[in-house]
C-alpha positions in Angstrom: 19.5 -12.0 6.7 20.4 -8.4 6.9 19.4 -7.1 3.5 17.0 -4.6 2.1 15.6 -5.1 -1.4 15.9 -2.4 -4.1 13.8 -2.4 -7.2 16.8 -2.5 -9.6 17.8 -5.8 -8.1 14.7 -7.6 -9.5 15.6 -10.6 -11.7 15.2 -10.4 -15.4 12.3 -12.2 -17.0 11.7 -14.3 -20.1 8.8 -13.6 -22.5 6.7 -15.8 -24.7 6.8 -15.8 -28.5 3.7 -17.7 -29.8 4.3 -20.1 -32.6 2.4 -19.5 -35.8 -0.2 -22.3 -36.2 -3.8 -22.7 -37.1 -4.6 -25.1 -34.3 -6.8 -23.7 -31.6 -4.9 -25.7 -29.0 -1.5 -24.3 -29.9 0.6 -23.1 -26.9 3.0 -20.3 -26.5 6.7 -21.3 -26.4 9.6 -19.9 -24.4 11.9 -17.5 -26.0 15.3 -16.6 -24.5 14.7 -12.9 -25.2 14.8 -10.8 -22.1 12.7 -7.7 -21.5 12.5 -4.9 -19.0 11.1 -5.6 -15.5 7.6 -4.3 -16.2 7.0 -6.2 -19.4 5.4 -9.6 -19.4 3.7 -12.3 -21.4 0.4 -12.0 -23.2 -1.1 -14.9 -25.1 -2.9 -14.0 -28.4 -6.4 -15.2 -28.7 -5.4 -17.5 -31.6 -3.2 -19.6 -29.3 -5.8 -20.3 -26.7 -7.5 -23.7 -26.3 -11.2 -23.9 -27.0 -11.7 -24.7 -23.3 -10.0 -21.5 -22.1 -11.8 -19.5 -24.8 -15.2 -20.8 -23.6 -14.4 -20.0 -19.9 -13.5 -16.4 -20.9 -16.7 -16.1 -22.8 -18.8 -17.4 -19.9 -17.0 -15.1 -17.5 -18.2 -12.1 -19.4 -21.6 -12.9 -17.9 -20.6 -14.4 -14.5 -17.7 -12.0 -13.7 -15.9 -14.9 -12.2 -13.1 -16.6 -14.1 -11.4 -19.9 -13.1 -8.3 -20.6 -15.3 -6.6 -22.9 -12.8 -4.6 -25.8 -14.1 -4.8 -24.8 -17.8 -1.0 -25.0 -18.4 -0.9 -21.3 -19.3 2.4 -19.6 -19.8 0.9 -16.1 -20.0 -2.2 -14.0 -19.6 -4.8 -14.5 -22.3 -5.1 -11.3 -24.3 -9.0 -11.2 -24.1 -8.7 -11.1 -20.3 -6.9 -7.8 -20.4 -10.0 -6.0 -21.8 -12.6 -7.8 -19.8 -14.9 -5.4 -17.9 -16.5 -6.0 -14.5 -14.4 -9.0 -13.6 -14.7 -9.7 -9.8 -12.7 -12.9 -9.2 -9.8 -14.3 -11.2 -8.1 -17.7 -10.4 -5.0 -18.6 -12.3 -3.4 -20.9 -9.8 -1.4 -24.0 -10.9 -0.3 -22.8 -14.3 3.2 -22.0 -15.6 3.2 -18.2 -15.3 6.6 -16.5 -14.7 5.1 -13.0 -14.8 1.8 -11.3 -14.7 0.4 -8.3 -16.6 -2.0 -5.8 -14.9 -5.5 -5.8 -16.4 -6.8 -2.8 -18.2 -10.0 -2.8 -16.2 -8.9 -3.5 -12.6 -11.3 -1.5 -10.6 -13.8 -4.3 -9.9 -11.5 -7.2 -9.1 -11.8 -8.3 -5.5 -10.0 -11.7 -5.5 -6.9 -12.7 -7.4 -5.2 -16.1 -7.1 -1.8 -16.5 -8.7 -0.5 -19.3 -6.4 1.4 -22.3 -7.6 3.0 -20.8 -10.6 6.6 -19.8 -11.4 6.4 -16.1 -10.7 9.8 -14.5 -10.3 8.5 -11.0 -10.1 5.1 -9.2 -9.9 4.7 -5.7 -11.3 2.9 -3.0 -9.4 -0.8 -3.9 -9.2 -3.4 -1.1 -9.1 -6.6 -2.9 -8.1 -8.5 -0.4 -6.0 -11.1 -3.0 -4.9 -8.8 -6.1 -4.5 -9.4 -7.7 -1.0 -7.6 -11.0 -1.4 -4.3 -11.7 -3.1 -2.6 -15.1 -3.2 0.9 -15.3 -4.5 1.9 -18.4 -2.5 4.1 -21.2 -3.9 6.0 -19.2 -6.5 9.6 -18.2 -6.8 9.5 -14.6 -5.5 12.7 -13.3 -3.9 11.5 -9.7 -3.7 8.4 -8.1 -2.3 6.0 -6.8 -4.9 4.9 -3.2 -4.7 1.5 -3.3 -2.8 0.9 0.5 -2.8 -1.8 0.3 -5.4 -4.0 -2.1 -3.3 -5.7 0.1 -0.7 -8.5 -2.3 0.0 -6.4 -5.5 0.5 -7.2 -7.4 3.7 -5.7 -10.8 2.9 -2.2 -11.4 1.5 -0.6 -14.8 1.1 3.1 -14.9 0.3 4.0 -18.3 1.8 6.2 -20.9 0.1 8.4 -18.4 -1.8 12.1 -17.4 -1.4 11.6 -14.1 0.4 14.3 -13.1 2.9 15.0 -9.5 2.5 12.9 -6.9 4.3 10.8 -4.7 2.1 12.5 -1.5 0.9 10.4 1.6 0.3 7.4 -0.6 -0.3 5.1 -1.3 2.7 2.3 -3.7 3.3 -1.2 -2.5 2.7 -2.3 -0.8 5.9 -5.7 -2.6 6.0 -4.3 -6.1 6.1 -6.1 -8.5 8.5 -4.4 -11.7 7.4 -0.8 -12.0 6.4 1.0 -15.3 5.6 4.8 -15.2 5.0 5.5 -18.7 6.2 8.0 -21.0 4.4 10.4 -18.3 3.4 13.9 -17.3 4.4 13.3 -14.5 7.0 15.7 -14.3 10.0 13.6 -11.6 11.7 10.0 -10.5 11.3 10.0 -7.5 8.9 9.7 -4.3 10.9 7.0 -3.0 8.5 4.6 -5.6 9.9 4.6 -3.6 13.2 2.7 -0.8 11.4 -0.3 -3.1 10.6 -2.6 -2.1 13.5 -5.5 -4.1 12.0 -3.6 -7.3 11.5 -5.4 -10.2 13.3 -3.8 -13.3 11.8 0.0 -13.6 11.2 1.8 -16.7 10.0 5.6 -16.6 10.0 6.1 -20.4 10.5 9.0 -22.3 8.9 11.4 -19.5 8.3 14.9 -18.9 9.9 13.6 -16.6 12.7 15.9 -16.2 15.7 14.1 -13.3 17.2 11.0 -11.1 16.8 13.2 -8.0 16.1 12.6 -4.6 17.8 9.9 -4.5 20.5 8.1 -1.8 18.5 7.2 -4.5 15.9 5.1 -6.3 18.5 3.7 -3.2 20.1 2.2 -2.1 16.8 0.1 -5.3 16.4 -2.8 -4.0 18.4 -5.3 -6.4 16.8 -3.2 -9.6 16.7 -5.3 -12.6 17.7 -3.6 -15.5 16.0 0.2 -16.0 15.6 2.1 -19.0 14.2 5.8 -18.9 14.7 6.4 -22.6 14.7 9.4 -24.3 13.1 11.9 -21.5 13.6 14.9 -20.9 15.9 13.3 -18.5 18.4 14.7 -18.8 22.0 12.7 -16.1 23.7 9.3 -14.5 23.4 9.1 -10.7 24.1 6.9 -9.6 27.0 5.1 -7.2 24.6 3.5 -10.1 22.8 1.5 -10.9 25.9 1.0 -7.3 27.2 0.3 -5.3 24.0 -1.8 -7.6 21.9 -5.2 -9.3 22.2 -3.5 -12.6 21.4 -5.8 -15.6 21.6 -3.8 -18.3 19.8 -0.1 -18.8 19.7 1.7 -21.7 17.9 5.3 -22.2 19.1 6.2 -25.8 18.2 9.8 -26.7 17.1 11.5 -23.6 18.4 14.3 -23.1 21.0 12.0 -21.5 23.6 11.5 -23.5 26.8 8.4 -23.8 28.8 10.3 -23.2 32.0 11.6 -19.9 30.7 8.1 -18.8 29.7 6.6 -19.6 33.0 9.1 -17.3 34.7 7.7 -14.3 32.8 5.1 -12.4 34.8 3.6 -11.2 31.5 3.2 -14.8 30.4 1.6 -15.8 33.6 -0.8 -13.0 33.3 -1.5 -14.0 29.7 -2.4 -17.6 30.8 -4.7 -16.3 33.5 -6.4 -13.8 31.2 -7.1 -16.5 28.6 -8.1 -19.1 31.1 -5.6 -21.5 29.6 -5.3 -25.0 31.2 -2.3 -27.2 30.9 -2.9 -30.7 29.5 -0.1 -33.3 29.4 -0.6 -35.7 26.5 1.2 -39.0 25.7 2.7 -37.3 22.6 4.1 -34.4 24.6 3.2 -31.0 26.0 0.3 -29.1 24.7 -1.5 -26.1 26.0 -5.1 -25.3 25.1 -7.7 -22.7 26.0 -10.8 -23.9 27.8 -13.1 -21.3 26.5 -15.9 -21.4 23.9 -13.9 -19.7 21.2 -11.4 -22.5 21.0 -8.3 -20.4 21.5 -5.0 -22.2 22.1 -1.3 -22.1 22.7 0.8 -25.0 21.6 4.5 -25.8 22.3 4.4 -29.2 20.8 
């Protein structure tokens, strides 16, 4: 998919207009009004259920807030002003957008998975280490430039297919999951992540790795999952320029015979002390070392 996203292509969003009611369990309702890209939904305190209100009150002390599975269509207003919050879990709700918090400096973990997010505004969380945006409806990469401490990023099960534009991945990433999307090639920006150790690009539409420089830049790559794609060849650089310890290749077009003809692959097998085991269910390769490293073609 030869495309590059641009910010003005981001889809428009819907906002919530709360209904006027005295009930503490009242919910916000959808309004067909459209707003600018950077605007989002905020749920007034009067519309929150007593359960959500209690959780927010307790979180003022614990600094950890779990609002998973609360059927929320927006971010509760009291949350925006909460100070010292370290962990926020809002997975499995009905969010279509997310508003940055006013006090973001202490947040280290943010889980927005399993919502209905179409877009995510630029987040400026200086201490955020783990961000989960999996299982949403994202078609464009968010702007990650305000997340200098981020080491884990989960974008799997979305509708991403275009390579990032001017935005790049946070340079300190150690874990990146972009599986179950629509990529036809690994985004070249990934090749700039010298600290990346675990990369999952399984179940996309990959036909190749892209330029060799992408692989050469992955100087810390130990675990790679490229299963369930259409890859017919593995670049030599993957075996010669990375400390690869575990490679998952099942359901691709690459053939074992072709791999065995590569000198780089043979060296890789020797270096990792890999032994070949033939199972009744098919071919599997596993590493016979204490750290349980493996390569699988099944």
